[in-house]
N, C-alpha and C positions, 0 to 999 in steps of 0.2 A: 481560472484555477479553482480546484476543489477547495483549497484552504480558504479562499475568500468567501465562498458560499457557506462553509462551515462556521467561520468566524461570525458572520452576520447572525446566525441562529444562536450562537452561544454567548456573544458579547452582551446580549440583553440580560443574560443571567449572571453577568460579572464573573465569568470563568476565564482564566488566563490560558492562552493557547500558544504553544511554541512549536514551530516546524523544525524537526531535526534532520530533515533530508527528504528526498523524493525519489521517484522512479515511475515505472509503468507496470501494468498488470495485463497479461493476456489470459482471458478467461474463456474456456471452451466448455460450457455446461453440458453439451451433448456428449463430450468425451470424458467429462468429469476430470478436467485438468485445469490447473492454474499455474502460470509462470510469471514470476516477479523479476523485473530486470531494470537496468538503467539507472539514471540519476536525474536530478533537477538542475538546470542551469543556474537558477537562483538560490537553491538551498543545498545543493550538493547531493552526495550519495546517502541514502537511508540505510539503516542496518536491516537488510532484507531477511536475515535469519529471524528477526523478531516478527516481521510481517508474515513470514511463512508459518511460524508457530501459531500465530493468531488465526490465520486462515485454516490451518489444520483442525483447530478446535471448532471453527464455524462450519467446516465442510468435512466431517469425519468419514463420510462415505466416498470421498473423491479418490481416484486411482493415483493421481500424481499432483503434488503441490511442491514446486521447486523454485529455485532462484539462481540468478547469475548477476555478478556485478559488472558485466560487460554490456555494451550498447548504450544508446541514448534514449 
């Protein structure tokens, strides 16, 4: 899991990390689209609206950055 790798890097710096949910990301750079969807079996559903807002800041030139709470 991504969280496990992330924690290894930041625990050395004594930073507390809390997972508030999960999901998946379909990234198609050639089409300039990102789709956030699904949930984590262990952590439940993340607030994909927040993820999309952050992605739109990172990729302002993308045509479509959307989400759905459906799917696994």
